[in-house]
Steps between C-alpha positions, in 0.01 A plus 500: 500500500606282794609781736667234715167329593555157359514340847175659591331375189617148574333509839169616340475198275246239622640183658307265272547298185313640203419338171702772323803418712475126417459575127795737504720244677379241250592713205872430572432129426336574164813531285602147597184322409686260269720367785179481704344270240804271522461486875127428467577218254749338739251535790221333301728201454670507838182523709358162401845340533511627861181302566613184329665330803176541705297352216734214447467403866145381444613268230795385696274394795187381327643353177871405563525410873148373570491346146840330545632649169876549545559612143245771538654598832838556333347709222305714742804550727702619199214739404503636850866600453467617136211739563674716770818493289313641201327753715834604652647566155202709403539686826861591403373651172217684682752642754724615215224697331347632823842628601538674165159670541573603856843645420366685195219651697745608773725648224201693358402627842851597609598670177165669464520633856864611452411679174198669663705618788753654257205700358416658827634840594721598797177579689429132550862413612510782748187357671567125473749307704768332286472182709133474436544553128765229500283264703213525245731459208677202650317330788144539382579389142707208617223376734255515214731254316488261794125511499472435128744208498419336833133573532310594188662251262478222757132586560421431135646148532308443823177627346527248214584219743203593721254515216619170365481345844141619549395361159657162573347489855150563368555238234607250776239567772300824499389470858860482628592788270238726650606403852868576418407843353284598796792671676580717189274802585663535840848517338392756244339722752807487723736576214299803399515652844864420545575632156376851583695497829808391306451786255507756780795335675697478171458875445594579855802270485632645172451858631694433813768313306536803277541727801773264625671514168483880507680512830762256367552705188515828686759392759722256305564705194828695532352838567256376762766280655740789534223717652418222752860458595588867533193563719554183703146383431566135466289408813216715379503339152519152655193574708315646202587199285413262782156653553412476136645146483269406794202634309601291192545194722158556661313519176688198363413298806134596464508396136655167591246434772216594267617235259559249773145525634362468155712189432379349823137541385589334172670215682190434707278503188744267328462259796119519517453420134690166491336393829155547358598321176644204687201483726239502228714322238585227753129454561436463128780238468355310790161509340648376176398813310857603415826301451801537734721615210260782426507622861883486507520682170246759612704558818813545288313756290415692813867608513462638147187679610597654834858590421404715195194627693735621788745646254227669292346648820849628591534644152229752582707613791822523297334675203358762735848552624623533149226754414617708794844502334349592164313781662816641650662493158195653334507787745830613355395425142192717548698805592467738212823665399465877556780547238374313198613472139283729286253333267671645188856585620704765323863395436780752534755504218841356576676714608242742633577871556428469866316825571326466831219733607291517819166673448326607819588158652345383826552171665358342815611168649168499695191709446542863618867439596677675221872434431503730202259782403501730190853422392589634153842500330673384184834314466643539150740254335855579595398674817593408858197576720551478874225439757593634843310560816457374857444130577146400411453780250390253227823488291524118463121478449529731208765282330282190556225657287709518185551121449145442641607325819190691609247692293415859561184577703443821304671680213734316267862406438607492134807368318559664163144643523330170562328423827686217659172325578455462120847358446588134498652424837795316357552763229513768770715324761749355247614851427538601864771432746463549874759486783295474815591614855543147608729303273377145444738240372447123437710233666678446172818609323586861423454416126149357554400798711619745231346299214163516671473829308588345169566130480667525165765742616864401427770502767651803330162692528474384862848633589441828313177561719720412804763745393251789478356398840847489651453135569757346269778525759281307747440227246870469414583455868240238556634134528293377209433827316158512343433146612518600868177428689374806687306310768146539620378851415858585414625495862848404398535843349517834685212750468696712258598202286145387483393843383765509233397156374138621486606809300705282263193268459270780400759650270527165323130521421567830322155648583351818349366611834728457798378532860759523776348480851786585739711293268832622647403548868742229616798624305784716614529842339796403278330194350172695467672776303668244272169328426328829428777602265478167324127526462495847346548377146255212560227750605517670163176446312334309786273625779638469846293550817709494817385500860752641741515599862869591457469820296861487387397232251243718319657850487546473130148371426309663216193514725467460869151427624431557864224287654345546840205305638414375154495826326749663260580828670817613312663434165812644334878464483721500802587872456132598448387308806769646723392843393139433590594424855237227535511140634777402263726786623417397861596139431814610323606720787437214751717267302782732396524751781711260721743449211518877433558556878781247509653663193493845664646355825785337311580825325513690833730239642 
C-alpha cells in the first residue's frame, strides 16, 4: 500500500540515469519500428545529398573554373541546386514520419498514465496535489514530444551527415581529417557533464512547475476562488504564487545559462577546427601537395562536420532532460494500485440480490490509526440501514469499503456472500449507486449530467428520475430545459437543486445497492419528505445504506447502526435505541428537544 508516501518514495530515487530507465523509455519506440525504418531509409539517401554541394565545389574550382570548361560549370551549378532540393523533399517525408512516431508515443504515454491513474484508489488522490498530477499528465508528456521531434529525430539525421562527412574527409585528405576531428573529445566530454546537470535541472524545473500548477488549480477553480474571495486572501495568494513563480524563473534561467555556456564552448571549438585546417591545408596547397579545390571543398565539409557535431553533443543534454521527464512519468506508473482487479474475478449476476455484510471489519488510513475497528452488521435486500454517529465516527469510510474505493485492513465485506475483493470491480460498482456528501457536476447540460449514470437513457426515463427526486419542476422552469448548462461544478444551481439532480442521476442508474451519504442535507423539510416518499417504492428489493446527521431522515429505518470512534456501539430500530438510552438517544434528544420545547411553549401560549 502507498499510505500516502508516494512523494517520499520519489525523493529516495537516485538522481542518475540507469540502463533500465533508458531501455524502458526506448520500449515506447518499439511498436513503431516500421516508421523508423522509413526514416532511416530517407536519412541514408539524404545524408550524402547534404554533402553533395561541398563535394561539387572541388570540381567547380579545379575542373570547371581553372580548366575553363563552361559547360561543366553549368552542369555542376545545376547539380548544386538539385542535390539540396532532393534532400529537402526527403526531409519533408522524414519529418512526417518522425511527427507520427512522436505523437503516437505521446498518445501511448498519456493514455497509459491516465488509465493507470484511474486504477489507483482514493488513497493516492488524497495525498497527491491535483495540479501536480495534471502537470505530469500534460506538461511532462508534451515536453517529451518536443524532445522526440526536435532533438532525437534531428540527431539521427545529423549523425548520418557527420559519419558521411568523416568518411569523405578521410578519402580526401586523412591528415586534415584527423586535425579536424581533434576537437571532438572535448565536445563529447563537455556534453556529458552538461547532460547530467541538465537532467537534475529538468527534474527540478518540472517539480516547481507542478507546484505552480497546483497553486493555480487550487485558487482558480470555483470552490477555491470563492474561498479566497470570502476570506479576502487575494494578497496572500498573489504572494504565494509569486514566490513559486520566482523559483520557476530561477531554475529556468539556470537551465538557459547552462545551455548558453555549453554552446559557447562548442562555438570556440568550431572556430579552432577550421583555423587549424586552413593553416595546415594552406601549407599543403602552397607546397603543391593538394589542390585549391580540395582545400575549399574540405573547408565546406567542415560545416557538415561541426554543425552535426555540435547538435549531437547538445542531443546528449536534451536526451538527459527527456529522461528526467520519463522518470517523472515512470514514478506514477510504478505506483502499485492498492485496490486491484482480482486475478480471477467473480461476476455478480445482473441484477444481484444486494445483500451487504461487514464481518469484523477494520480499516486504517495509516498504520495504527484506525478509522474502523471490529464492525459487523448485515444489510438485507429491501432494507434501509442507517449509519449515524458523531462527525469522524467512520460512517463515510464504511460506505467506501463496499464499492472498494478502499480495501479493508482486516475482516471482510461481502456482497451476496462473496468477498468484494474477489469480485470484478466493474461487476461490483455497476450495481451500486452512491450520492456523496459533496455533489459533483460537470460543466455540461442537465441531460448530460444525468446520463452520466446511463448514457442510453431516454428523455422519458430521465424525466421520471427527476420526478422522483423532485427535480422535474426545476427542469421545467429552466430556460433550455434538459439542455441547460449547469456551469462549473454546477454553480448555476442551488445546493438543494444539485442534490436533487444527484439523486435523480443515481436513480437513473437503478442500482441494487444504494448509498446515500447526507444526500438530502441541503434540502428543506418539505422537499426532503417528498423525495423520501417517492423513494419508498424504489427501495423495495434493493439495499439502501443511508448516512444521516439529521435523525429525522432515518426514523423509519429497518436498522440504525450507531458508530463512535470507528466502532459499532449500538444497533436496532429507532424505538429500540431510544429505549436503550445510549448515544443514539442522546443525539436524538439534542436534535429534537428544542423542537419539543418550542411545541410546549406554543401550547402554553
